[in-house]
C-alpha positions as CSV (number, residue, x, y, z in Angstrom):
1,M,84.2,93.0,112.4
2,S,87.6,91.8,110.6
3,R,88.5,95.8,109.8
4,R,88.1,96.2,113.0
5,F,90.1,93.5,114.5
6,I,93.0,95.2,112.4
7,R,92.3,98.5,113.8
8,E,92.0,97.3,117.1
9,N,95.2,94.9,117.2
10,S,97.9,96.2,114.2
11,A,99.7,97.4,116.8
12,G,101.4,93.8,117.4
13,P,101.8,90.7,115.8
14,I,99.1,90.2,113.7
15,S,98.6,87.6,110.8
16,V,96.2,86.7,108.2
17,A,95.2,83.3,110.5
18,D,94.7,85.7,113.3
19,V,92.3,87.5,111.1
20,A,90.6,84.7,110.6
21,A,90.1,83.2,113.9
22,A,88.2,86.6,114.8
23,T,85.9,85.8,112.7
24,T,83.5,83.2,111.6
25,L,85.1,82.6,108.4
26,G,87.5,80.4,107.2
27,Q,91.0,82.1,105.7
28,R,90.1,81.2,102.3
29,A,86.6,83.0,102.6
30,L,87.9,86.0,104.3
31,R,90.8,86.3,101.7
32,G,88.2,86.3,98.9
33,R,85.9,88.9,101.0
34,F,88.1,91.3,101.4
35,R,89.2,91.1,97.7
36,K,85.7,91.4,96.5
37,E,84.6,94.0,99.1
38,L,88.1,96.1,99.3
39,G,90.1,95.3,96.6
40,R,93.1,94.0,98.5
41,S,94.5,91.6,100.3
42,I,94.0,91.0,104.1
43,L,97.7,91.7,104.6
44,Q,97.5,95.4,102.4
45,E,94.7,96.0,104.8
46,I,97.3,95.6,107.6
47,H,99.4,97.6,105.8
48,A,97.2,100.5,105.3
49,V,95.6,100.7,108.8
50,R,99.8,100.6,110.3
51,I,100.8,103.2,107.8
52,D,97.8,105.5,108.3
53,R,99.1,105.2,112.4
54,A,102.6,105.8,111.5
55,Q,101.2,108.8,109.4
56,E,99.3,110.4,112.2
57,L,102.4,109.6,114.6
58,L,105.3,111.2,112.2
59,A,102.5,114.2,111.9
60,Q,101.8,115.1,115.3
61,T,105.0,113.7,117.1
62,A,109.0,114.0,117.0
63,L,108.7,110.0,118.3
64,P,112.0,108.9,116.2
65,V,111.3,106.6,113.3
66,Y,112.0,103.5,115.5
67,E,109.9,103.9,117.8
68,V,107.3,105.0,115.4
69,A,107.8,101.5,113.8
70,R,107.2,99.7,117.0
71,R,104.2,101.5,117.9
72,C,102.6,100.4,114.7
73,G,103.3,96.9,114.6
74,F,106.6,96.6,112.2
75,S,109.4,95.1,113.9
76,E,112.3,97.2,112.9
77,A,112.2,100.7,111.2
78,R,113.6,99.1,108.2
79,C,109.8,97.3,107.8
80,L,108.2,100.4,108.3
81,D,110.4,102.4,105.6
82,R,109.8,99.8,102.9
83,T,106.4,99.4,103.3
84,F,105.9,103.4,104.1
85,L,107.8,104.1,100.5
86,K,105.5,101.4,99.4
87,L,102.3,103.0,100.1
88,T,103.0,106.6,100.1
89,G,106.0,107.1,97.6
90,Q,107.9,108.6,100.4
91,R,110.4,107.7,103.1
92,P,108.8,108.1,106.7
93,L,111.4,111.5,107.4
94,Q,110.6,112.7,104.1
95,Y,106.7,112.9,105.2
96,R,107.3,114.2,108.5
97,R,109.3,117.1,106.7
98,Q,106.6,117.5,104.6
99,C,104.3,118.0,106.9
100,Q,106.4,120.3,109.3
101,Q,106.9,122.9,106.3
102,T,102.6,122.8,105.9
103,L,102.4,123.7,109.5
104,Q,105.2,126.4,108.9
105,G,104.2,127.8,105.8
């Protein structure tokens, strides 16, 4: 339930409290369950879902990075850039170029 809630709501502002409110668990119990089952925090899961969506948009559209950021729930392109780099090891535009080269080559 909580992972589906994250997927369905990750394009907007979402917090750990929002995820917990969507379940029958309290925040502490939900945090423990996430760590145990996924090996990461709720916030890390939110970021992972957002970055997955950003990768789709970067690979399949010509949307500017600021628009990709907005559609993925980041408050600004700088936040997307920082999170994308942390999780993938590259910047959004580097990822887009790599995808374009793969399609051309």
